[in-house]
N, C-alpha and C positions, 0 to 999 in steps of 0.2 A: 393478410396473415394474422392470426390471433396470437397475441403474446400471453404467456402464462406468468403466474407470479414468480416462478423460478427464473424465467428469462429476465424479468425486471431486477430481481435480486442479483443475478449474475452481472448484469450491466452496471448496476450501482457499485457492486464490489470491485469490478474492473476499473471503473472511473476513479474510485477512491484510491485504488492501488496505484494508478498512474499519477494521481496528485501527490501521493506519499513519495513516490520515486522522484518526482521532479522537485518538490518543495523540501525534501529531506536534506538537501545539500545547503540550505540556508541556515548557517549557524551563527549569524550575527546576533549577539546578545541572547543566544539560546533559542532563537525564533523557531527552529525546527521542532522543538518540544511542543510548541503551541499551534503551529500552522501545518505541520505534517504528521507527526506521530499519532494524534488522535484519529486522523483519517485512516492511517495504516492499521490501527487497532480495530476500528469499525469495519474496515474491509476484510480483515482476517476473521473477525467474529461472524460476519455475514457469510463468508465462504465456508467456514468450518461448521457452523451450527445450523444455518438456514437453507443452504443449497442441497439439493438432492438430485439424483439421476446423472445425466450426461454432463451437466455443468460441474458437478462435484468431481467427476473423473478428470476434467481438464486441469492441467498443472500450470496453466498460464498465470492465474492470479497469484498463487503462492510463489511462483518464480519471480514475478515482478516485485512482490513484496520483499523477497529475500535479496534480490539485487539492489533494490532501493535501500534496504537496511544496511547492506555492506557498503554501498556508496556513501550513505550518510555518515556511517562511522569512520570511513576512510577520510572523508573531508574533515570531520571533527578532529581526527588524529593529526592530519597534516596541519590543520589550523593551530593546534596546541604545540606541535613541534617547531613550527616556523614563526610563531608569534612572539 
């Protein structure tokens, strides 16, 4: 099966979104700002500006990014409240 450029962009954006969601909860010394948020921003930019067609219609990537962002901010808030 031949992969198109759009398939590769979607895959990279998906993997970066997963990394952002998993690493976004690491708020020790603000580490999430350096190890997660740049990847989340890159994933969003790839999804928003470079994907076309059926991959763009999929709401999986923005859903993962949104949930990861909410989780990251929740962990930060809990850390600030109970520290």
